[in-house]
Backbone bond lengths (Angstrom), bond angles and torsions (degrees), N, CA, C in turn:
res aa  C-N    CA-C-N  psi(-1)  N-CA   C-N-CA  omega(-1)  CA-C   N-CA-C  phi
1 M - - - 1.506 - - 1.516 110.41 -
2 A 1.258 115.05 146.01 1.563 122.76 178.26 1.511 109.30 -67.23
3 R 1.356 113.46 159.21 1.349 117.31 -175.14 1.589 102.02 -133.30
4 L 1.345 117.12 152.70 1.435 122.65 175.59 1.533 112.69 -114.01
5 K 1.364 115.83 133.01 1.378 119.85 177.57 1.565 104.81 -104.18
6 V 1.363 115.38 112.42 1.478 122.92 -176.95 1.550 107.75 -107.34
7 T 1.276 115.46 123.63 1.414 125.47 179.21 1.574 113.18 -118.29
8 Q 1.287 116.08 124.07 1.480 119.92 178.18 1.582 107.80 -77.03
9 I 1.411 112.62 127.30 1.462 115.78 -177.85 1.457 111.13 -115.37
10 R 1.319 120.90 -15.55 1.471 125.77 -177.37 1.428 110.11 -130.80
11 S 1.262 118.34 161.73 1.436 126.69 179.72 1.478 111.95 -79.98
12 E 1.354 116.93 144.49 1.477 128.67 174.34 1.625 112.82 -71.16
13 I 1.367 109.10 -19.29 1.484 109.91 -175.80 1.498 115.62 -60.66
14 G 1.276 122.68 131.62 1.363 125.92 -176.11 1.470 115.88 88.35
15 G 1.282 115.06 -4.07 1.511 121.77 176.74 1.556 114.30 -81.41
16 K 1.258 112.95 164.54 1.481 118.93 178.88 1.555 106.24 -71.93
17 R 1.360 111.64 156.81 1.444 115.33 -172.96 1.573 113.60 -64.97
18 N 1.335 116.75 -34.48 1.506 117.13 176.51 1.500 111.66 -67.36
19 Q 1.374 119.76 -25.07 1.513 119.72 176.24 1.406 110.62 -76.10
20 R 1.350 120.22 -36.23 1.443 122.55 176.70 1.512 108.82 -64.14
21 E 1.345 115.65 -46.13 1.472 120.20 -179.21 1.523 111.96 -63.51
22 T 1.297 117.15 -33.39 1.519 123.79 -178.65 1.476 103.42 -66.17
23 L 1.254 124.37 -53.89 1.466 127.45 -177.14 1.460 106.52 -56.63
24 R 1.253 123.39 -45.23 1.499 126.93 -176.76 1.554 105.93 -64.42
25 S 1.301 117.68 -40.93 1.470 118.42 179.22 1.529 117.90 -66.35
26 L 1.381 109.63 -26.57 1.473 116.52 174.99 1.505 111.92 -81.58
27 G 1.299 113.85 -11.51 1.591 118.26 176.71 1.480 109.96 93.24
28 L 1.467 118.02 17.95 1.401 116.28 174.25 1.486 111.25 -100.86
29 K 1.361 112.77 134.27 1.467 118.28 -177.18 1.553 112.25 -119.39
30 R 1.232 122.31 -28.34 1.430 126.44 -179.32 1.478 114.81 -141.48
31 I 1.355 118.25 162.32 1.462 120.83 173.39 1.505 111.55 -57.03
32 G 1.346 118.65 133.29 1.499 125.06 -178.66 1.560 111.65 93.60
33 D 1.297 122.29 -12.38 1.417 125.12 177.37 1.620 105.54 -59.66
34 V 1.250 116.97 142.23 1.426 125.57 178.28 1.590 111.32 -130.68
35 V 1.340 120.12 129.00 1.416 122.60 171.50 1.540 108.28 -131.25
36 V 1.351 107.70 151.83 1.516 115.88 177.48 1.467 107.61 -117.46
37 K 1.426 115.03 123.91 1.335 123.20 -170.97 1.537 108.26 -126.25
38 E 1.314 116.28 154.72 1.552 120.20 173.94 1.460 109.34 -67.68
39 D 1.301 117.75 142.87 1.479 124.58 179.78 1.529 108.96 -77.30
40 R 1.331 115.12 87.26 1.420 122.65 177.19 1.483 113.01 -118.70
41 P 1.269 122.39 165.95 1.479 124.24 -178.40 1.560 111.22 -65.20
42 E 1.360 111.22 -33.85 1.560 117.45 -179.89 1.469 110.87 -64.23
43 I 1.301 117.71 -40.53 1.431 122.96 -176.98 1.561 109.51 -78.24
44 R 1.360 117.69 -36.16 1.524 117.82 173.12 1.492 112.34 -63.77
45 G 1.306 120.55 -32.71 1.372 125.16 178.38 1.556 113.78 -70.11
46 M 1.399 113.75 -36.06 1.492 116.84 173.33 1.422 109.00 -70.31
47 V 1.287 126.37 -34.97 1.387 128.31 -177.99 1.530 109.79 -67.72
48 K 1.323 115.63 -39.03 1.538 121.15 179.62 1.549 109.91 -67.97
49 T 1.329 115.08 -19.82 1.525 113.79 -179.08 1.425 104.58 -79.18
50 V 1.327 127.36 -32.40 1.474 125.74 -174.00 1.564 110.58 -124.29
51 P 1.357 119.04 54.19 1.440 113.95 -175.52 1.559 112.74 -76.68
52 H 1.288 115.68 -15.55 1.551 115.60 177.56 1.527 109.57 -87.54
53 L 1.306 120.67 -0.74 1.506 117.32 175.96 1.478 110.44 -114.57
54 V 1.270 122.76 -6.55 1.454 123.24 -176.90 1.585 108.93 -131.38
55 T 1.313 112.52 161.22 1.336 125.45 161.95 1.499 117.78 -118.43
56 V 1.313 118.26 145.79 1.546 120.76 -171.01 1.468 108.87 -124.50
57 E 1.206 120.14 133.30 1.517 123.39 169.30 1.559 106.83 -133.23
58 E 1.371 112.44 146.73 1.407 120.11 172.99 1.547 109.82 -83.54
59 V 1.280 117.36 133.24 1.542 120.14 173.24 1.406 106.80 -126.59
60 E 1.379 115.64 162.55 1.487 122.57 -179.74 1.581 112.07 -94.91
């Protein structure tokens, strides 16, 4: 199954509460943090909530 590499590129400061909670749920705490998650609809939905704060790449 494909995997997604999610990198936080901007701060959560000043963001809405649900955006801050989404970043925390993804496992991102600070700028530059990287997590690799399974490509599932739940993860895609979280990424769509904070597209301006993260970058996403597909990895094998």
